[in-house]
C-alpha positions, 0 to 999 in steps of 0.5 A: 547535489541529486534533486527531487528528481533523481530519487530511486529505490532501484539501485538497492532492490536486489536480484534474485532475491525471495520476500526474506531477501528483499525485506533485509535490503530494504532495511538498508534504503536510501532511494529517497531522503523519508530515511533519514527521519523515519523509525525504520523501512516497514515493509510487505508483511504476510502470506507468500503465496497469497492470491490478494495484495493490499497496497496502503499509502505508507506506515504510520506512526505505530508501524514506523516504529513497530516495523509491520505494516497496518498495526495502527487502528487503520489496520483494525479498521481493515482488517474488520471490513476484509472479514464483512467483506468475506477475504480472509485477512491471514490470508492476504499479504499487505504493504504500502507504496511507500516503505518510510514514514513520512510525517511533521511534528507539532509545534507543541508536543511530540505528536508525529503528524501524517504527511502524505508522500509526493509524487517523486517520493512515490515514484521511489518506492515503487521499485519494492512494490515491484518487486513484491507483486512480481515474487508473490503473483497476486490475482486481484491487488487492492489499491488502498487509497490515492496515493496506492492507486498512483503508485500502481495506475500513474498519477493521473489516479483519481479513487472517487472516479475509480473505485470499485471497478475491476481494472487492469493490473500494469505489468509489475515491470510497466510493460503493458498489463499484468496478469492479476486484477486491480481494485481500488478502494479509499484508505482505511483511515480515510474512515476515521477521518470521517465525522461521526455522521458519514463513518457509517458510510464510509466504512460500508464503502470499503467494505462494498470494494473489498467485496468485489476483490472478494468474488473477483477470487471466489470466482476465479475471474480476476 
């Protein structure tokens, strides 16, 4: 039987497809076992000519049900933070490193609790993200949280150490540096998880990091 090291969405990614074609193809992805429990694939959404791409971890419960990224509470935080940082949310493309919702059900009740994707699942889904980035060709990519950072920069990525600092964006094909800039920050869900005393600081840090991306876009130095 194939093991986790064999997970790979690559065979499901159609060559030469546009974003619509990728979205349609991703609906049938069986590159890893996450599709079995998820309601549907949640592909990226937004402006195909966006100068900035925002990459999150994976869909949440509401995203899984609705089929669109960042439509839950974390999406509301992100939209507000983008606007405060000087980035028009309508001009961004949003997606996730992993396209299926990974969760566990509470022992009592039916609530589905988010479970972080592992490195095999992140790696398996990488061909979808690479195809999105290749087609859009953004000037700036914002990695929202550790999973997005690891998908783009490798398993050694640490958001606590590399957030808010412009970094060279790797080529979508994995062949060295790409042409854009990457800025990492926390996932907006981290703001929601913070206790009341820390929430304001967590949100301010998110806005500050997004401000770095905004300056890169404004100055044309990405």
